[in-house]
KESEMAR-262799 format. One record per atom (N, C-alpha, C): residue number from 1; atom name; x, y, z. Coordinates in steps of 0.1 Angstrom, whole numbers. Each point is the difference from the previous one (the first is absolute). Layout:
BEGIN
 seq atom    c1    c2    c3
 NUM   CA     X     Y     Z
...
//
This chain:
BEGIN
 seq atom    c1    c2    c3
   1    N  2775  2099 -1402
   1   CA    -7    11    -1
   1    C     1    10    15
   2    N    -3    -9     9
   2   CA    -3     4    15
   2    C    14     8     2
   3    N    10    -8    -3
   3   CA    13     8     6
   3    C     5    11   -10
   4    N    -6    -1   -12
   4   CA     4    14    -7
   4    C   -10    12     6
   5    N   -11    -3     3
   5   CA   -10    10     3
   5    C     4     5    12
   6    N     5    -9    10
   6   CA     9     4    15
   6    C     7    10    -4
   7    N     9    -3    -9
   7   CA    12     9    -3
   7    C    -3    14    -4
   8    N   -10     2   -10
   8   CA    -4    13    -1
   8    C    -7     8    10
   9    N   -10    -9    10
   9   CA    -5     7    10
   9    C    11     5     7
  10    N     9   -10     6
  10   CA    12     9    11
  10    C     8     9    -8
  11    N     1     2   -13
  11   CA     8    10    -7
  11    C    -7    12     3
  12    N   -15     0    -3
  12   CA    -7    13     3
  12    C    -1     4    13
  13    N     0   -10    10
  13   CA    -1     4    13
  13    C    12     9     6
  14    N    13    -6   -10
  14   CA    10     8     3
  14    C     6    14    -4
  15    N   -10     2    -9
  15   CA     0    12    -6
  15    C    10    -1   -11
  16    N     3   -13   -10
  16   CA    13     4    -7
  16    C    -8   -10   -13
  17    N     3     5   -11
  17   CA    -1   -10   -13
  17    C     8   -11     0
  18    N   -13   -10     2
  18   CA     9   -15    -2
  18    C     8    -4   -12
  19    N    -2     9   -12
  19   CA    12     0   -11
  19    C    14     3     3
  20    N     1     9     9
  20   CA    13     6    -2
  20    C    -2    15     5
  21    N    11     9    -2
  21   CA     1    12     4
  21    C   -11    10    -7
  22    N    -4    11     1
  22   CA    -7     9    -6
  22    C     2     4   -15
  23    N    -9     8    -4
  23   CA     1     2   -14
  23    C    10     7    -9
  24    N     8     6    10
  24   CA    15     6    -5
  24    C    12   -13     1
  25    N    -4    -9     6
  25   CA     8   -12    -2
  25    C    -6   -14    -1
  26    N    -8     2   -11
  26   CA   -10   -10    -2
  26    C     9   -14    -5
  27    N    -4   -10     4
  27   CA     7   -14    -4
  27    C    -6     0   -16
  28    N    16    -1    -8
  28   CA    -2    -3   -13
  28    C    -3    13   -10
  29    N     1    10     9
  29   CA    -1    14    -8
  29    C    12     1   -11
  30    N    11    -4     4
  30   CA    12    -4    -9
  30    C     1   -15    -2
  31    N    -6    -3   -10
  31   CA     1   -15    -1
  31    C    -8    -7   -11
  32    N   -10   -10     4
  32   CA    -4    -5   -13
  32    C   -13    -9     6
  33    N   -11     3    -9
  33   CA   -13   -11     3
  33    C     2   -10   -11
  34    N    -6   -13     2
  34   CA     0    -8    -6
  34    C   -14    -8     1
  35    N    -8    -1   -10
  35   CA   -14    -6     0
  35    C     2   -12    -8
  36    N    -4   -15     5
  36   CA    -1   -12    -9
  36    C   -11    -8     3
  37    N    -6    -1   -13
  37   CA   -10    -8    -1
  37    C     1   -13    -6
  38    N     0   -12     6
  38   CA     3   -14    -3
  38    C   -13    -6    -3
  39    N    -2    -4   -13
  39   CA   -10    -8    -2
  39    C     0   -15    -5
  40    N    -4    -9     5
  40   CA    -2   -15    -2
  40    C    -8    -2   -14
  41    N     5    -7   -10
  41   CA    -6    -5   -13
  41    C    -2   -11    -2
  42    N   -13    -9    -4
  42   CA     1   -15    -7
  42    C     4    -5    14
  43    N    -9     1    13
  43   CA     1   -10    12
  43    C    12     5     4
  44    N     8     7     0
  44   CA    11     3     6
  44    C    14    -4    -5
  45    N    -3    -8   -12
  45   CA    13    -3    -7
  45    C     5    12    -9
  46    N    -9     9    -4
  46   CA     8    11    -6
  46    C     0    13    10
  47    N     5    11    -5
  47   CA    -2    11     7
  47    C     3    15    -8
  48    N    -5    10     6
  48   CA     0    13    -5
  48    C     4     9    10
  49    N    10     8     0
  49   CA     4     8     8
  49    C     4    14    -3
  50    N    -5    11     7
  50   CA     5    14    -5
  50    C     5     7    10
  51    N    11     6     1
  51   CA     6     9    11
  51    C     1    13    -6
  52    N    -8    12     9
  52   CA     5    12    -4
  52    C     9     5     9
  53    N    11     6    -4
  53   CA    14     3    11
  53    C    -4    17    -6
  54    N     2     9    13
  54   CA    -2    14    -1
  54    C     8     6     8
  55    N    11     7    -4
  55   CA    11     6     8
  55    C    -7    14     7
  56    N     8     6    10
  56   CA    -2     9     5
  56    C     0    15   -11
  57    N    10    -1    -7
  57   CA     3    11   -10
  57    C   -10     0   -11
  58    N    -9    -9     2
  58   CA   -13    -1    -9
  58    C     0   -10   -14
  59    N    14    -5    -1
  59   CA    -2    -9   -11
  59    C    -8   -16     3
  60    N    -6    -5    -9
  60   CA    -7   -14     6
  60    C     3    -8   -15
  61    N    -2   -13     3
  61   CA    -4    -8   -12
  61    C    -8   -14     6
  62    N    -6    -4   -12
  62   CA    -9   -14     3
  62    C     8    -8    -8
  63    N     2   -10     9
  63   CA     5   -13    -6
  63    C   -10   -11    -1
  64    N    -2    -7   -10
  64   CA   -10   -14     1
  64    C     5    -9    -8
  65    N    -3   -10     7
  65   CA     5   -13    -7
  65    C   -14   -12     1
  66    N     4   -11   -10
  66   CA   -10   -11     1
  66    C     7   -12    -1
  67    N    -6   -10     4
  67   CA     8   -12    -2
  67    C    -8   -11     5
  68    N     6   -15    -4
  68   CA    -9   -11     2
  68    C    11   -12     1
  69    N    -5    -7    12
  69   CA    10   -15     3
  69    C    12     6     6
  70    N     2    14     5
  70   CA    14     0     6
  70    C     8     5   -11
  71    N    -4     4   -12
  71   CA     8     7   -13
  71    C    -5    11    -3
  72    N     4    13    -3
  72   CA     0    13    -2
  72    C    -7     0   -14
  73    N   -11     3    -3
  73   CA    -3     1   -13
  73    C     3    17    -6
  74    N    -4     8     6
  74   CA     5    13    -3
  74    C    -1    10    11
  75    N     7    12    -2
  75   CA     1    12     6
  75    C     1    11    -6
  76    N    -4    12     5
  76   CA    -2    16    -7
  76    C     1    10    12
  77    N     8     9    -3
  77   CA     3    13    10
  77    C    -7    10   -11
  78    N    -7     9    11
  78   CA    -5    13     0
  78    C     5    11    10
  79    N     6    12    -6
  79   CA     3    11     5
  79    C    -6    10     2
  80    N    -1     9    11
  80   CA    -6    15    -1
  80    C     1     5   -11
  81    N   -13     8   -10
  81   CA     3     4   -11
  81    C     6    15     1
  82    N    -2     7     8
  82   CA     1    11     5
  82    C    14     1     9
  83    N     3    13     2
  83   CA    14     3     7
  83    C     0    -5    17
  84    N     8    -6     4
  84   CA    -4    -7    14
  84    C    -5    11    11
  85    N     5    10    -2
  85   CA    -5    12    10
  85    C   -15     3     2
  86    N    -7    -5   -11
  86   CA   -13     0     0
  86    C    -8    -5     8
  87    N     8   -13     4
  87   CA    -8    -9     5
  87    C     3     3    15
  88    N    12     8     5
  88   CA     5    -1    14
  88    C    -9     5    11
  89    N    -9     8    -4
  89   CA    -8     7    12
  89    C   -10   -10    -1
  90    N    -7   -11    -6
  90   CA    -8    -9     0
  90    C     7   -10     8
  91    N    14    -1    -1
  91   CA     6   -15     9
  91    C    -1     7    16
  92    N     0    11     1
  92   CA     0     7    18
  92    C   -12    -2     1
  93    N   -10     2    -7
  93   CA   -17    -2     2
  93    C    -4   -16     5
  94    N     8    -8    -9
  94   CA    -4   -14     5
  94    C     9    -5    13
  95    N    11     6     2
  95   CA     4    -5    12
  95    C    -6     7    11
  96    N    -5    14    -1
  96   CA   -13     4    12
  96    C    -9    -9     1
  97    N    -5    -7   -11
  97   CA   -14    -8     1
  97    C     4   -13    10
  98    N    15    -4    -2
  98   CA     2   -14     0
  98    C     5     1    16
  99    N     2    13     5
  99   CA     9     2    12
  99    C    -8     5     9
 100    N    -6    11    -3
 100   CA    -5    11     8
 100    C   -15    -3     2
 101    N   -12     0   -11
 101   CA   -10    -1     1
 101    C    -5    -8     4
 102    N   -10    -1    11
 102   CA    -6    -7     7
 102    C    -8   -12    -6
 103    N    -8     4   -12
 103   CA    -7   -10    -7
 103    C     5   -10    -5
 104    N    12     4    -5
 104   CA    10   -10   -13
 104    C    15    -2     4
 105    N     4     4    11
 105   CA    16    -3     6
 105    C     1   -14     0
 106    N    11    -5    -2
 106   CA     4   -15     2
 106    C     2    -2    14
 107    N    -2   -12     3
 107   CA     1    -5    15
 107    C    16     1     3
 108    N     2     0    15
 108   CA    14    -5     3
 108    C     1    -8    11
 109    N     5    -4     3
 109   CA    11    -6    -9
 109    C    -2    -6   -14
 110    N     6     1   -11
 110   CA    -3    -7   -14
 110    C    -1   -12     4
 111    N   -11    -8    -5
 111   CA    -5   -15    -3
 111    C    -2    -3   -14
 112    N     2   -13    -4
 112   CA    -4    -6   -15
 112    C    -7   -12     3
 113    N    -7    -2   -12
 113   CA    -5   -12    -1
 113    C     5    -8   -12
 114    N     7   -11     3
 114   CA    10    -7   -13
 114    C   -10    -5    -9
 115    N    -9    -8     2
 115   CA    -7   -10   -10
 115    C   -17     5     2
 116    N    -6     3   -13
 116   CA   -13     5    -1
 116    C    -5   -12    -6
 117    N     4   -12    -4
 117   CA    -6   -11    -7
 117    C    -4     4   -14
 118    N    -6    -8    -6
 118   CA     0    -1   -16
 118    C   -14    11    -5
 119    N   -10     0    10
 119   CA    -9    11    -6
 119    C     3    14     1
 120    N    10     5     8
 120   CA     1    12     3
 120    C    14     7    -2
 121    N    -3    14    -3
 121   CA    16     7    -1
 121    C     7     3    10
 122    N    12     4     3
 122   CA    10     3     8
 122    C     5    16    -4
 123    N     0     7    11
 123   CA     0    17    -1
 123    C     9     0    11
 124    N    13     8    -5
 124   CA     8     6    11
 124    C     4    13    -4
 125    N     4     6    10
 125   CA     4    15     1
 125    C    14     0     7
 126    N    11     3    -3
 126   CA    13     5     3
 126    C     3    11     0
 127    N     6     8    11
 127   CA     3    12     2
 127    C    15    -1     4
 128    N     6     6   -12
 128   CA    17     1     6
 128    C     4    13     4
 129    N     8     2    14
 129   CA     5    10     4
 129    C    15     2    -2
 130    N     5     7    -8
 130   CA    17     2    -4
 130    C     3     7    11
 131    N    -3     7     6
 131   CA     8     7    13
 131    C     3   -12    11
 132    N    -8    -8     3
 132   CA     2   -11     9
 132    C     3   -14    -3
 133    N     1     1   -17
 133   CA     1   -12    -5
 133    C    -7   -12     6
 134    N   -13     2    -1
 134   CA   -13    -8     6
 134    C   -11     0   -11
 135    N    -3   -14     3
 135   CA   -13    -1   -10
 135    C   -13    -6     9
 136    N   -11     3     0
 136   CA   -13    -6     4
 136    C    -8    -3   -11
 137    N    -7   -14     6
 137   CA    -7    -5   -16
 137    C   -12    -6     8
 138    N   -12     3    -7
 138   CA   -15    -6     5
 138    C    -3    -8   -14
 139    N    -9   -11     6
 139   CA    -5    -7   -11
 139    C    -9    -6     3
 140    N   -15    -1    -8
 140   CA   -12    -5     4
 140    C    -5    -8   -13
 141    N   -10    -6     2
 141   CA    -8    -5   -12
 141    C   -12     4    -5
 142    N    -2     0   -13
 142   CA    -9     7    -7
 142    C    -7    -9    -6
 143    N   -14     5    -5
 143   CA   -10   -11    -8
 143    C     8     2   -14
 144    N    -1   -14    -7
 144   CA     9     1   -13
 144    C    -3    11    -7
 145    N    13     5    -5
 145   CA    -1    13    -7
 145    C    11    -7   -12
 146    N    -1    10   -11
 146   CA     7    -2   -13
 146    C    11     7    -1
 147    N     2    12     8
 147   CA     4    12    -1
 147    C     1    12    10
 148    N     8    10     2
 148   CA    -5     9     9
 148    C   -13     7    -5
 149    N    -1    -1   -13
 149   CA   -15     8    -4
 149    C   -11    -5     5
 150    N    -2   -12     5
 150   CA   -13   -10     4
 150    C     1    -2    15
 151    N    11     5     8
 151   CA     2     0    14
 151    C   -10     5     7
 152    N    -6    -5    10
 152   CA   -12     5     8
 152    C     2    -2    15
 153    N    -5    10     8
 153   CA    -2    -4    13
 153    C   -13    -6     6
 154    N    -8     0    -8
 154   CA   -14    -5     3
 154    C     2   -16     6
 155    N    -8    -2    10
 155   CA     0   -13     5
 155    C     8    -7     9
 156    N     7    11     7
 156   CA    11    -3    10
 156    C    -4     2    13
 157    N    -7     6     7
 157   CA    -4    -2    13
 157    C    -1   -12     4
 158    N     8    -6    15
 158   CA     3    11     7
 158    C    16     2     0
 159    N     7    -5   -12
 159   CA    13     1    -3
 159    C     2    14    -2
 160    N     1    10     8
 160   CA     4    14    -2
 160    C    12     3    -8
 161    N    12   -10     4
 161   CA    12    -1    -4
 161    C     0    -2   -13
 162    N    -9   -10    -8
 162   CA     0     2   -12
 162    C    -5     9   -10
 163    N   -12     6     4
 163   CA    -2    16    -4
 163    C    10    11     0
 164    N     4    -2     9
 164   CA    12    13     2
 164    C    13    -5   -10
 165    N     5   -12    -2
 165   CA    10    -1    -9
 165    C    -5     3   -17
 166    N   -13    -5    -2
 166   CA    -7    -1   -10
 166    C    -1    16    -5
 167    N    -7     8     9
 167   CA    -2    14    -3
 167    C    16     8     1
 168    N    10    -4     3
 168   CA    12     7    -3
 168    C     3    -6   -12
 169    N     0    -9    -3
 169   CA     4    -6   -13
 169    C    -9     7   -15
 170    N   -12     1     4
 170   CA    -7     7   -12
 170    C     2    18    -1
 171    N     3     3    16
 171   CA     6    13    -5
 171    C    10     2    -5
 172    N    12    -7     2
 172   CA    14    -1    -9
 172    C    -3    -4   -14
 173    N    -9    -8    -3
 173   CA    -7     1   -14
 173    C    -5    11    -5
 174    N    -9     5     4
 174   CA    -5    15    -2
 174    C     7     9    -3
 175    N    11     4     8
 175   CA     8     8     3
 175    C    13    -1   -15
 176    N     1   -12    -2
 176   CA    10    -5   -13
 176    C    -7     0   -13
 177    N    -5   -14     3
 177   CA    -4    -1   -16
 177    C   -15     7    -2
 178    N    -7     2     9
 178   CA   -13     7     0
 178    C    -8   -13     1
 179    N   -14     5     5
 179   CA   -12    -9     2
 179    C    -4    -9   -11
 180    N    -1    11    -9
 180   CA    -6    -8   -15
 180    C    10    -6   -10
 181    N    15    -1     7
 181   CA     8    -6    -8
 181    C    -6   -17    -5
 182    N     3    -2   -11
 182   CA    -5   -13    -7
 182    C     9    -9    -9
 183    N    14     2     2
 183   CA     8    -3    -7
 183    C    10    -9     6
 184    N    -7    -8    12
 184   CA    11   -12     3
 184    C     2    -8   -10
 185    N    10    -6     2
 185   CA     8   -12   -11
 185    C    -8    -9    -2
 186    N    -2   -10    14
 186   CA    -6   -10    -3
 186    C   -13    -8     6
 187    N    -9    13     2
 187   CA   -13    -2     6
 187    C    -9    -9    -9
 188    N    -7    -9     9
 188   CA    -7    -9    -9
 188    C     5   -10    -4
 189    N    13    -4    -3
 189   CA     7    -8    -7
 189    C     2   -16     8
 190    N    -3    -9    -8
 190   CA     7   -14     6
 190    C    13     2     3
 191    N     4    -8    13
 191   CA    17     0    -2
 191    C     6    -5   -12
 192    N    13     4    -1
 192   CA     8   -11   -11
 192    C    15     3     4
 193    N    10    -9    -5
 193   CA    10     2     3
 193    C     8    -2   -11
 194    N    14     7    -1
 194   CA     7     1   -11
 194    C     6   -13    -2
 195    N     1    -6   -12
 195   CA     8   -11    -3
 195    C    15     6    -8
 196    N    -4    10    -8
 196   CA    13     2    -6
 196    C    -4    13    -8
 197    N    12    12     0
 197   CA    -5    11    -9
 197    C    14     6    -4
 198    N    -2     9   -13
 198   CA    12     1    -7
 198    C    -1     7   -14
 199    N     8    -4   -11
 199   CA    -3     9   -10
 199    C     8    -7   -10
 200    N    10   -14     4
 200   CA     3    -8   -11
 200    C    -3   -14     2
 201    N    -5    -4   -11
 201   CA    -4   -16     1
 201    C     0    -8   -12
 202    N    -1   -12     0
 202   CA     4    -6   -13
 202    C   -13    -2    -9
 203    N   -12     9     7
 203   CA   -10     3   -13
 203    C    -4    17     1
 204    N     0     3   -11
 204   CA    -3    14    -6
 204    C   -16     4     2
 205    N    -2     3    13
 205   CA   -12     1    -1
 205    C    -7    10    -5
 206    N   -14    -1    -2
 206   CA    -9    10    -6
 206    C    -7     6    13
 207    N    -7     8    -3
 207   CA   -10     8    11
 207    C   -10    -9     3
 208    N    -3    -3    11
 208   CA   -11    -7     5
 208    C     0   -10    11
 209    N    -8    -7     2
 209   CA     1    -9    13
 209    C    -4   -14    -5
 210    N    11    -9     4
 210   CA    -2   -15     0
 210    C    -3    -5    14
 211    N   -10   -12     1
 211   CA    -5    -2     9
 211    C     5   -18     2
 212    N     2    -7    10
 212   CA     2   -12     0
 212    C    -9    -4    13
 213    N    -9   -10    -1
 213   CA    -9    -4    10
 213    C    -5   -14    -3
 214    N    -1    -8     7
 214   CA    -4   -12    -3
 214    C   -15    -1    -2
 215    N    -6   -10   -11
 215   CA   -14     2    -5
 215    C    -8    -1    13
 216    N   -16     4     0
 216   CA    -5    -7    10
 216    C    -3   -14     1
 217    N    -2    -6     6
 217   CA    -1   -15     4
 217    C    11    -8    -2
 218    N    13     6    -4
 218   CA    13    -7    -2
 218    C     4    -8    16
 219    N     7    -9    -2
 219   CA     8    -5    13
 219    C     4     9     7
 220    N     2    -2    13
 220   CA     4    11     9
 220    C    16     1    -6
 221    N     6    12     3
 221   CA    13     2    -4
 221    C     1    -3   -16
 222    N    -6    -2    -7
 222   CA     4    -2   -14
 222    C     7    12    -6
 223    N    10    -1    -7
 223   CA     5    13    -7
 223    C    -6     4   -13
 224    N    -4    14     0
 224   CA    -9     3   -14
 224    C    12    -1   -14
 225    N   -10    -1    -7
 225   CA     8    -4   -14
 225    C     8    14    -2
 226    N    13    -4    -6
 226   CA     9    14    -2
 226    C    10     3    11
 227    N    -3    -2    12
 227   CA    10     6     8
 227    C    13    -4     1
 228    N     3   -12    -3
 228   CA    15    -6    -1
 228    C     5     4   -12
 229    N    -6     1    -8
 229   CA     4     7   -13
 229    C     6    13    -3
 230    N   -12     7     8
 230   CA     4    15     2
 230    C    12     1     8
 231    N     2    -7    12
 231   CA     9     3     9
 231    C    15    -4    -6
 232    N    -1    -6    -6
 232   CA    12    -9    -8
 232    C     3    10    -9
 233    N    -4     5    -9
 233   CA     1    12   -10
 233    C     4    14     9
 234    N    -7     2     9
 234   CA     1    11     9
 234    C    16     2     4
 235    N     4   -10     9
 235   CA    10    -4     9
 235    C    12    -5   -10
 236    N    -2    -4   -15
 236   CA    10    -5    -7
 236    C     3   -14     5
 237    N    -7    -5     7
 237   CA     4   -14     4
 237    C     7    -1    11
 238    N     4    12     5
 238   CA    11    -1     8
 238    C    -4    -3    18
 239    N   -11     4    -1
 239   CA    -8    -1    15
 239    C   -15    -9     3
 240    N    -2    -7     8
 240   CA   -11    -6     3
 240    C   -12    10     1
 241    N   -13    -4    -3
 241   CA   -10     7     2
 241    C    -4     1    14
 242    N    -5    11     7
 242   CA    -4    -1    14
 242    C    -9    -9     4
 243    N    -3    -3    12
 243   CA    -8    -8     4
 243    C   -13     5     3
 244    N   -12     1    -5
 244   CA   -10     7     0
 244    C   -14   -14     2
 245    N    -6     6     9
 245   CA   -14   -10     8
 245    C   -13     3   -11
 246    N     3    -7   -12
 246   CA    -9     0    -9
 246    C   -16    -1     5
 247    N    -2    -8     8
 247   CA   -15     1     7
 247    C    -2    13     6
 248    N     8     8     3
 248   CA    -3    11    11
 248    C     2    14    -8
 249    N    11    -3   -10
 249   CA     4    15    -5
 249    C     1    -1   -15
 250    N     1    11    -9
 250   CA     2     3   -14
 250    C    13    10    -1
 251    N     7    -2   -12
 251   CA     9    11    -3
 251    C    -4     6   -12
 252    N     4    18     5
 252   CA     0     7   -13
 252    C    15     7    -1
 253    N     0     3   -13
 253   CA    12     5    -8
 253    C    -5    13    -6
 254    N     5    11     3
 254   CA    -7    13    -2
 254    C    16     4    -7
 255    N    -5     4   -12
 255   CA     8     7   -12
 255    C    -3    13    -3
 256    N     8     8    -9
 256   CA    -1    12    -6
 256    C     5     1   -13
 257    N     7   -11    -7
 257   CA     4     1   -11
 257    C    15     6     1
 258    N     6     3   -15
 258   CA    14     4     0
 258    C     2    15     4
 259    N     8     2     7
 259   CA     7    13     2
 259    C    14     1    -5
 260    N     3    13    -4
 260   CA    15     4    -9
 260    C     8     6    11
 261    N    -3     3    13
 261   CA    10     6     8
 261    C    -4    -8    17
 262    N    15     0     4
 262   CA    -2    -5    12
 262    C   -11     7    10
 263    N    -3    -6    11
 263   CA    -6     8    11
 263    C   -17    -3     3
 264    N    -5    -7   -11
 264   CA   -16     0    -2
 264    C    -1   -13     8
 265    N    -7    -1    10
 265   CA    -7   -10     7
 265    C   -14    -1     1
 266    N    -5   -14     4
 266   CA   -14     0    -1
 266    C    -1    -8    14
 267    N   -14     2     5
 267   CA    -3    -1    14
 267    C   -15    -8    -1
 268    N    -3   -10     5
 268   CA   -15    -4     5
 268    C    -6     6    10
 269    N    -7    10     0
 269   CA    -4     7     9
 269    C   -12    -4     9
 270    N    -9    -6    -6
 270   CA   -10    -5     8
 270    C    -6   -12    -9
 271    N    -5   -11     6
 271   CA   -10   -11    -4
 271    C   -13     0     8
 272    N   -10     3    -8
 272   CA   -14     6     2
 272    C    -8   -11    -4
 273    N   -11    -3    10
 273   CA   -12    -6    -4
 273    C   -11     5    -4
 274    N    -4    -3   -13
 274   CA   -13     5    -7
 274    C   -11    -4     3
 275    N   -13     4     5
 275   CA   -13    -4     1
 275    C    -8     8     7
 276    N   -11    -7    11
 276   CA    -8     5     6
 276    C     2    -6    14
 277    N   -10     4     9
 277   CA    -2    -9    12
 277    C    -1   -14    -2
 278    N    -9    -3   -12
 278   CA    -5   -13     1
 278    C    12   -10   -10
 279    N     8     5    -5
 279   CA     9    -9    -6
 279    C    11     7    -6
 280    N    10    -5    -3
 280   CA    13     5   -10
 280    C     0    -3   -13
 281    N     1    12    -9
 281   CA    -3    -5   -14
 281    C    15     2    -7
 282    N     7     3     4
 282   CA    13     0    -4
 282    C    14     5     9
 283    N     9     6    -8
 283   CA    12     6     8
 283    C    10     7    -6
 284    N     4    11     6
 284   CA     8     8   -12
 284    C    13     4     9
 285    N     8    -2    -9
 285   CA    13     6     6
 285    C     8    12    -7
 286    N     4    10    11
 286   CA     4    11    -1
 286    C    16     1    -6
 287    N     3     7    -7
 287   CA    14     1    -3
 287    C     6    15     0
 288    N    10     4     7
 288   CA     5    11    -2
 288    C    13    -1    -6
 289    N     2     7   -11
 289   CA    12     2    -5
 289    C     9    13     5
 290    N    11     0     5
 290   CA     7    10     7
 290    C     9     5   -11
 291    N     2    13    -4
 291   CA     7     6   -11
 291    C    10     9     6
 292    N    14    -3    -5
 292   CA     8    13     4
 292    C    -4    15     1
 293    N     4     7    10
 293   CA    -6    13    -2
 293    C     8     9    -8
 294    N    -3    12    -2
 294   CA     7    12   -12
 294    C    11    -1     8
 295    N    10     7    -9
 295   CA    16    -2     4
 295    C     8    -8     3
 296    N    -6   -13    -1
 296   CA     6   -13     3
 296    C     8    -3   -14
 297    N     8    -7     4
 297   CA    12    -5   -14
 297    C     1   -13     2
 298    N   -10    -7    -4
 298   CA    -2   -17    -2
 298    C     9    -4    -8
 299    N     8   -12    -1
 299   CA     9    -6   -10
 299    C   -11    -4   -10
 300    N     7     3   -15
 300   CA    -9    -6   -12
 300    C     0   -17     3
 301    N   -10    -6     2
 301   CA    -1   -14    -1
 301    C   -12    -7     0
 302    N    -5   -10    -9
 302   CA   -11    -8     0
 302    C    -2    -8    10
 303    N   -11     0     6
 303   CA    -5    -8    14
 303    C   -14    -2    -3
 304    N    -4    -9     7
 304   CA   -15    -6     0
 304    C    -4    -3    15
 305    N    -5    12     6
 305   CA    -2    -3    16
 305    C   -11    -6     4
 306    N     1    -7     8
 306   CA    -9   -11     6
 306    C    -1    -1    14
 307    N   -12    -5     4
 307   CA    -1    -3    14
 307    C    -9    -9     4
 308    N     8   -11     3
 308   CA   -11   -16     4
 308    C    -1    -1    15
 309    N   -15    -1     3
 309   CA    -4    -3    12
 309    C    -9   -11     1
 310    N    -1    -3    11
 310   CA    -8   -12     8
 310    C   -14     6     5
 311    N   -11    -4     0
 311   CA   -13     6     6
 311    C    -8   -12     1
 312    N    -9     4    10
 312   CA   -11   -13     1
 312    C    -9     1   -12
 313    N    -1   -14    -5
 313   CA   -12    -3   -10
 313    C   -13    10    -4
 314    N     2     3    -9
 314   CA   -11    11    -4
 314    C    -7    -5   -14
 315    N    -6     9    -6
 315   CA    -3    -2   -15
 315    C     7    -5    -8
 316    N    -1   -13    -9
 316   CA     8    -5    -9
 316    C     7    11    -8
 317    N    -7     8    -6
 317   CA     4    10   -12
 317    C    -3    13     8
 318    N    10     7     6
 318   CA    -3    13     7
 318    C     1    13   -11
 319    N    -3     8     2
 319   CA     1    16    -9
 319    C    12     3     7
 320    N     3    12    -8
 320   CA    14     6     9
 320    C    -3    19    -8
 321    N     8     7     9
 321   CA     1    11    -3
 321    C    13     6     2
 322    N     5    10    -8
 322   CA    14     4     3
 322    C     2    18    -2
 323    N     4     4    10
 323   CA     4    14     0
 323    C    14     6     3
 324    N     6     8    -4
 324   CA    13     3     1
 324    C     1    12    11
 325    N    10    -1     8
 325   CA     4    12    12
 325    C    15     1    -4
 326    N     2    14    -1
 326   CA    15     4    -2
 326    C     6     4    15
 327    N    11    -6     1
 327   CA     6    -1    14
 327    C    12     9    -1
 328    N     7     7    11
 328   CA     8     9     0
 328    C    14    -8    -2
 329    N     9     5    -7
 329   CA    14    -6    -2
 329    C     6     0    14
 330    N    10   -15     3
 330   CA     6     0     9
 330    C    12    10     4
 331    N     5     4    13
 331   CA     8    11     1
 331    C    13    -7    -4
//
């Protein structure tokens, strides 16, 4: 941090902005800001990531993903709900804070922390300038945060660089999603990985949740009853079942029953532990059905959408919830 501090002091003494040209030619004014929050889960074997990408024309999107044991579990994209130009003025305000404002501007030259360890999240700010085809990126560690929603600058003295990166991330959030936004896809979830997702199976699934989990006290790695038979019927005997560490994990099968047109899908969205500070009393698996939007013309076809995931062992009989989301037709 001493090198970065001396760089800023030197820039001030020379009477120039250490980030580049003045406001009329501000770096990134024609470009993009990208905020990334990476959260380790389950001792680092799982992860959650959020990427807020904001273009200078005002258009933005929030990409989120969750995974387990190096395998993606699910991802989700949300885009600006209004016309992009409504966010363009705030984009310029964010750049002013990141580049010109003495209390929040980011260090020059840009620097990054690569590994924040298991107990902390990694936050990065990338600014791209289209005119010069150049990118600058800053990354710092934050106390464990589930999402942009609970990111905080508290507790970072004397690492002023971390406080600055987090402040810019928070302002980018407030200018786009809003400070009170609470619809992050995977906040609070245990990690999970997709084994298989589709709409055609050897089983005509009913709506519900099947869970395969070794019983308490079983020998380490003992396969739960019914798993091999389920997989044989599901795959038609054509594929071997995936390798599962039953001492550590369980398998959940989410399904929504029969649908009479193509295009419906189901996703496991969150795997939640239920209880209080003293003990866990259960678990809940949230499912989301993605329904083709208005004016789509899906083919008439009978399907049974499903999503099979592996996740850390939870309660033997978790509850589930199901909600529907209408999605736009593909262009």
